[in-house]
N, C-alpha and C positions, 0 to 999 in steps of 0.2 A: 630622238626627234625634238626639234626645237619647238618653242611655243608658237612661232609663226607657222611652222609646218602643221602643228596640231590643229590650228583653227583654219587651215587652208582646206577649201572644199575639194580640191583636186586630190590632195594626199589623204584626206580623212572623210570621205563621202559617207561612210556608215554613221559617223557621229552626227553629221548634219541631217541626214535622213531621219534619224530617231528624234532629233529636236523638232523638226518640222512636223513629224507625225504626232508628237505629244501636243504641240500647239493646236493642230487641227482637232485632236480629240477634245482638248479643253474647250475650244470654241464651240464645238458641236454639243458638248455637255451643257454649257452655259445656255446655249440657244434652246436646248430641249427643256431645261428646267424652267426657263422663262415662259416657254410655250405652255408647259404644264400648269404653271401658276395662272396664266391667263384663262385657261380652260376651267381650272378649279375655282377660281375666284370670280369668274364671269367678268373679267376685266373689260371695261368699255361698255358693258351692258348695264343699263340703268332703267328704272321705272319712275314715273312721276307719282308723287304723293297725291292720292285722290282727295277731292273736296268733300269732307264728311261733316263740315260745320252745320249745326242745326239738326243732325241726325241723332238717333239714339245709339247707344253703344252696340246693341245687337245689330242694327242696320249697318253701322260702320264696320263691324267685324267681318261681314260678308265681303265688303269691298276690299278690305285689307288682305283677306285670304286670296281673292282673285288676283291681286297684284303681288302676291308673294311677300307681304309685309307682316310684321308683328306689332301689336299695340299694347300699351300699358297705360292705365289711368294713374297719372302722377299727381294730380291736384284737383281740388274742387273749389268752386266759387259760387256765390249767390247773386244772381241777376234777377230782380223781381219781375221784369217784363219778359222773361224767357221761360219756356217750359222746363220743368224739372227733369233731370236726367239726360238732357241733350248735350252735345259736344260744343264747347265754346271756343276752344283753341287747340291747336296741335303743333307739335314740333318734331321734325322739320315741318315747315309750312307747306300749304297747299301748292302743288305744282313743282316743288323742288325735286331734282333728280337724285335718286338714291339707289343703292344696290338692293337686289332682292334679299329678303331676310332681315332688312334693317328694322329696328324698333322705332315706332312712332309713339311719342308721349302725348297723352290727351289730358285736357282740362275740361271737367264736366260740371254742369250746373247742379248744385247739390239738391238732393231730394228733400232734405229737411230744412225748413225755414229757420234761420238762426234767431235766437232770442236776444233781446236787448233790454237793459234796465231803463225804467222810466226816470227821466231827470226830475230832480226835486223842484217842482214849480208851484205846488199848492201852498197857499198862505204866505208866499214870499216873493211873488212875481206879478208884474202887471200882465195884461193880456198880450201886449206886443212882445214882451220878454219871453213869456211862456211859449208863444207860437214859434219864435225863433229857435228856442232850445229844442223843442219837439221836432221841428222840421229838420234841423241839423242832425238830430239823432236818427233820422230815417223813418219817422212816422208821418201818417197823414192826419189831417184835421177835418172834422165834421163842423157843422154849424154849431156855434156856442150855445150852451144852455144857460139862460139867465136865472140867477137866484138873488134873493134879498141880500144886499150887502153893498160895500163900497164900489162905486162905479169902476169897471174895467180891472177889478182886482180878481185874481184867480183863486178860487176856493177849493178846487179839486179837479181831478182828471178821471174820466169814465171810459171804460172799454167794454163794449157789448153790454151796456147798461149797468155795469158794476164799477164802483169807485175804486181806484187804484191807490196803493200806497207808494211813496217814493222808493225807488230802487227795485220795485217789483218788475220781473222780466216777462215780456210778451213778445210775440213774433214781430220781426222788423217789417215795416210797411203797413202795420195795422192802423185802422182809422180810430182816432180818439176824439172825445168830446170834452171841451173845457167848460167847467162850471164857473161862470163869470158874474160878478156883482152887477146889479142893474141900477145902482145908485140910491136904493131905498135905505132907510136908517135902521132897519131891523138887525142887519148884520154889519152895521157901519164900523164897529170895532173889530179889529182882527182877533182871531182866536187867542193869540198869546196875550193880548191885552185883557180879554175877558177872563182868562184863567188867573192872571195876575190880580185883577180886581176882586175876583171871588176869593182868592187866597187872602187878600187883605181883609175882606169882610169877615172871614172865618177867624182870623187872628184877633180882630177887634172883639168879636163875640166871645171868644175863649178868654181873652184878657179881662173883659168886663165881668164875665161869669166868675172868674177866679176871685176878683175883688169882692163881688157882691156875696159870694158864698164863703169868703174867708179861706179859700184853698191856699193862697199864698201865705207862707209863714209870716208871723208878726214881725220877726227880725228883718226880713227882707222888705216888708211893707214900710218899715221905718226908713229904709234907704231910698225908697221911691215915693215917700210921702208927698213931696211937692207936686207930683204928677198923678196922685191917686184920684181916679174918677169918682164922682159921686153918683148915687143912684139916679138922680134926675139929670145927669149929663146928657146932652144931645149927641148925635153921631159925630158932628164936627169936633166937639170937645173930646170925645173918646179917641178920635183919630189923632188929635194933638197929644193926648196922653200916651197913646200907643207909640208914636214916633219917639217921644222922650224915653219911654220904657225900653225901647230897642237899643238906645244908646248906652244903657247901663251895662 
């Protein structure tokens, strides 16, 4: 039998019948598999993601079950004007078509108010500077409390009647009270100046005491004899002697 006769339908009907039968079987099998996949995967059947924004997680869970969806809390945020524990965002978004069994990821408003450190504004900022720093940090401001001191100079920050230290952490959005100078002279000098002057006075006193009680060795006194204060020296003279003494 030649090749031409082998592939001829007239002379080799059995061969071609088998080929056609195999093709039909394959097509039927492919069609059956696709149909089974459609039924199993609910192909073409979708549900809309329900609008659960503003609901609690428990309330949203019931709606998700009714729609055949699953939810997971994937993130938390803090929005001060929203109730704690409510849903802020969801993905896929509201109204999107998804298959049953799809997982919806939720962002929930945190139950715990985050803490934030107080900016360092006491004793180194004007009223305007302190207000800008605190507002930018997410805090609210009450009416200022006036204290004796340099006008519009911030001497402290209070929260619930208690004065705060720089870097101390309190809830974000808390209301703070600034202690601001009213322009009187009682606290005209800034604290770092007061401590510096006090330190200077103490040094002067110790220096003068050392000389008047002969605590400083005689040999060392000889080295500083040109600036040795006398018992009747006034404060200005002692200051001058002290400055010269420091240079040795």
